[in-house]
C-alpha positions in Angstrom: 20.8 9.0 16.8 21.3 8.3 13.1 24.1 7.4 10.8 24.4 8.1 7.1 26.2 5.7 4.8 26.6 5.9 1.1 25.7 3.2 -1.4 26.7 4.0 -5.1 26.8 7.7 -4.2 23.3 7.6 -2.7 23.0 8.4 1.1 21.2 5.9 3.3 20.0 7.1 6.8 19.9 4.4 9.4 19.9 3.8 13.2 23.2 1.9 12.7 25.4 1.0 9.8 24.6 -2.1 7.7 26.3 -4.2 5.1 24.8 -3.6 1.6 27.6 -5.1 -0.4 25.2 -7.8 -1.7 23.4 -5.1 -3.8 26.4 -5.1 -6.2 25.2 -8.4 -7.7 21.8 -6.7 -8.5 23.2 -3.6 -10.2 23.8 0.1 -9.3 21.6 1.8 -6.7 20.0 5.0 -8.1 17.4 5.7 -5.4 16.9 4.8 -1.7 13.7 4.8 0.3 14.7 4.8 4.0 12.1 6.8 5.9 9.2 4.4 6.2 8.3 2.8 9.5 7.9 -0.8 8.4 11.5 -1.9 9.1 12.2 -2.3 5.4 14.4 -0.2 3.1 13.7 0.2 -0.6 16.4 0.4 -3.3 15.9 1.4 -6.9 18.6 -0.7 -8.7 19.6 -0.6 -12.4 21.5 -3.2 -14.4 22.1 -3.3 -18.1 19.6 -0.6 -18.6 16.8 -2.4 -16.7 15.5 -1.1 -13.4 14.1 -3.1 -10.5 12.9 -2.3 -6.9 14.4 -4.2 -4.0 12.7 -4.3 -0.6 15.1 -5.3 2.2 14.6 -6.2 5.9 17.5 -6.8 8.3 19.0 -3.3 8.9 18.1 -1.1 11.9 16.1 1.6 10.2 15.5 5.0 11.8 11.7 5.1 12.1 10.9 1.4 12.9 10.1 0.5 16.5 10.4 -3.3 16.2 13.5 -5.5 15.8 15.2 -6.4 12.5 14.4 -10.1 13.1 10.6 -9.2 13.2 10.9 -7.2 10.0 12.7 -10.1 8.3 10.1 -12.6 9.4 7.3 -10.4 8.0 9.0 -9.9 4.7 9.7 -13.7 4.4 6.0 -14.3 5.0 5.1 -11.8 2.3 6.8 -13.8 -0.5 3.9 -16.3 -0.5 1.4 -13.4 -0.5 2.9 -11.9 -3.7 2.9 -15.4 -5.3 -0.8 -16.0 -4.4 -2.0 -12.5 -5.4 -0.3 -12.1 -8.8 -2.5 -9.8 -10.8 -2.1 -7.1 -13.5 -2.9 -4.4 -10.9 -0.1 -5.6 -8.5 3.5 -4.8 -9.1 5.0 -8.2 -9.7 7.7 -9.8 -7.5 10.6 -11.2 -9.4 12.2 -13.3 -6.7 13.7 -13.2 -3.2 17.1 -13.3 -1.7 18.3 -14.6 1.6 21.2 -12.5 2.9 23.2 -13.0 6.0 21.2 -11.2 8.7 18.5 -10.2 6.3 16.0 -10.9 3.5 15.0 -9.1 0.3 12.3 -9.3 -2.4 13.0 -7.9 -5.9 10.1 -6.4 -7.9 9.6 -5.0 -11.4 10.2 -1.2 -11.5 7.0 0.8 -12.0 7.4 4.4 -13.0 4.6 5.7 -11.0 4.4 8.1 -8.0 3.2 7.0 -4.6 -0.1 8.8 -3.7 1.2 9.0 -0.1 5.0 9.3 -0.3 5.8 8.5 3.3 9.4 7.8 2.5 10.1 11.4 1.6 11.4 13.7 4.3 10.0 16.1 4.9 6.8 14.7 3.4 4.9 16.9 1.0 1.6 18.4 2.2 -0.6 16.0 0.2 -3.7 18.3 0.0 -2.0 21.7 -0.6 1.4 21.1 -2.1 1.1 21.3 -6.0 4.1 19.0 -6.1 2.3 16.3 -4.1 1.2 13.3 -6.3 -2.0 13.1 -4.3 -2.7 16.8 -5.0 -2.2 16.3 -8.7 -4.2 13.1 -8.7 -7.2 14.8 -7.1 -7.2 17.4 -9.8 -7.5 14.8 -12.6 -10.9 14.5 -14.3 -13.3 12.3 -12.3 -13.4 9.8 -15.1 -9.7 9.1 -14.7 -10.0 8.7 -11.0 -13.0 6.4 -11.4 -10.9 4.2 -13.7 -8.2 4.1 -11.0 -10.7 3.1 -8.4 -12.1 0.4 -10.7 -8.6 -1.2 -10.8 -8.4 -1.1 -7.0 -11.7 -2.7 -6.2 -11.4 -5.3 -8.9 -8.0 -6.3 -7.5 -9.5 -6.6 -4.0 -12.4 -8.7 -5.3 -9.6 -11.0 -6.6 -7.9 -10.8 -3.2 -11.2 -11.9 -1.7 -11.7 -14.8 -4.1 -8.1 -15.9 -3.3 -9.0 -16.2 0.4 -7.2 -13.2 1.7 -8.0 -10.1 3.7 -6.3 -6.7 3.1 -4.3 -5.6 6.1 -2.5 -2.2 6.0 -4.1 -1.0 2.7 -4.1 2.8 2.3 -3.1 5.4 -0.2 0.6 4.7 0.5 0.0 1.3 -1.3 -0.9 3.0 -4.6 1.4 4.3 -7.3 0.0 6.3 -10.2 1.8 6.9 -13.5 0.5 10.3 -14.7 1.6 10.0 -18.3 -0.1 6.6 -18.9 -2.9 6.9 -16.4 -2.1 3.5 -15.0 -2.4 2.7 -11.3 -0.7 -0.2 -9.5 -0.9 -1.6 -6.0 2.7 -1.8 -4.7 2.4 -3.2 -1.1 0.5 -6.2 0.1 3.1 -7.4 2.6 0.6 -7.8 5.5 -2.4 -9.2 3.6 -3.3 -12.5 5.3 -5.3 -15.6 4.6 -8.8 -16.0 6.1 -9.9 -16.8 8.7 -8.0 -14.1 10.4 -8.5 -12.5 13.8 -7.2 -9.3 15.3 -4.6 -10.4 17.8 -3.0 -6.9 18.2 -5.8 -4.7 19.4 -4.8 -2.0 16.8 -3.8 -3.6 13.6 -1.2 -2.3 11.2 -2.6 0.5 9.0 -3.7 4.1 8.6 -6.6 5.1 10.8 -8.2 6.8 7.8 -8.9 3.5 6.1 -9.5 1.1 9.1 -12.8 -0.4 10.1 -13.8 -0.5 13.8 -12.9 -4.2 14.1 -9.3 -3.4 13.2 -9.0 -1.7 16.6 -10.8 -4.5 18.5 -8.8 -7.3 20.1 -10.1 -10.7 19.0 -12.4 -9.4 16.3 -12.8 -11.2 13.0 -11.2 -9.5 10.0 -13.0 -10.6 6.9 -14.8 -9.6 3.7 -16.8 -6.9 5.4 -13.6 -5.4 6.7 -12.3 -5.3 3.2 -15.5 -3.6 2.1 -14.9 -0.8 4.7 -11.4 -0.2 3.3 -12.7 0.0 -0.3 -15.4 2.5 0.8 -12.8 4.6 2.7 -10.6 4.5 -0.5 -13.5 5.8 -2.6 -13.9 8.8 -0.2 -10.1 9.3 -0.4 -10.0 9.4 -4.2 -13.4 10.9 -5.0 -14.6 12.7 -1.8 -13.5 14.5 1.3 -11.6 11.5 2.7 -12.6 11.4 6.4 -15.2 14.2 5.8 -17.8 12.0 4.1 -20.3 14.8 3.4 -22.1 14.7 0.1 -20.9 18.2 -0.6 -17.3 16.9 -0.9 -18.2 14.0 -3.2 -17.5 14.2 -6.9 -18.9 11.0 -8.4 -22.7 11.4 -8.3 -25.3 10.6 -5.7 -25.8 6.9 -6.6 -22.1 6.0 -6.1 -22.1 8.2 -3.0 -24.8 6.0 -1.4 -22.7 2.9 -2.3 -19.6 4.3 -0.6 -21.5 5.4 2.4 -22.9 2.0 3.0 -19.4 0.5 2.6 -18.0 2.5 5.5 -20.9 1.8 7.9 -19.4 1.3 11.4 -21.9 -1.5 12.0 -20.5 -4.5 10.1 -24.0 -5.8 9.4 -24.8 -2.6 7.5 -22.0 -3.0 5.0 -22.0 -5.0 1.8 -21.2 -8.6 2.7 -18.3 -8.8 0.3 -16.2 -6.7 -2.0 -17.8 -8.6 -4.9 -21.2 -7.3 -3.8 -19.7 -3.8 -3.4 -18.4 -4.0 -7.0 -21.8 -5.0 -8.4 -23.5 -2.2 -6.5 -20.8 0.4 -7.6 -21.0 -0.4 -11.3 -24.8 -0.6 -11.2 -25.0 2.9 -9.7 -25.4 5.5 -12.4 
């Protein structure tokens, strides 16, 4: 059962109606992202010619299986994460708002396209739809994709130095601006401080990017887990994603061997840290 309400002429699809009158103080809504399963709703808002992105928790969204209170608690916790991980590769948070029954974080607007636009319905076929941002990204010259990957791994080396582990990192966390060639990470809500253990059994995330320990109750989630995610991302952007055959790889045999070691199921076989992965990656011809 769904309901549709309209905010500034833009339809919002929810499980039940919600009060969005607080958005008037932030500007005029020009876009809504209401299809994700996180319990959050995104709003593109414009005021005095300046755009921002507002992530809100507190409404009953259509695809979320938890409670609004759980989504609010997670988003509140994320405010500290965005403060601690401020970096040129991360879309910056501008502030947060406590709203009766909810919570919101406001971000700078970045004019990129999500490489896995999960909020679109129906979602584009990422591998075969010429309109899919991922399809277009994978057809960029390898040198441009290597530059995007450099930004991703350097950010995660910073994440590691900051004492965090990446939870729920996948291609839906990436936005790419095709005209400028700039990539940004847009979602680190669930990144957590070390030491961190898997208390869920199956952690949040896309199976395509998750290490075996992210499915194991009680397992330690650490630097080697981050290394696996970075290796999986290399295969996503430069290879055959889950088909890790050399024939699908586009960045040369030396970097292929680095990526293969990074996604070793045996933790001991991976690089011990993202920093070590970065060194090996840039040393590989």
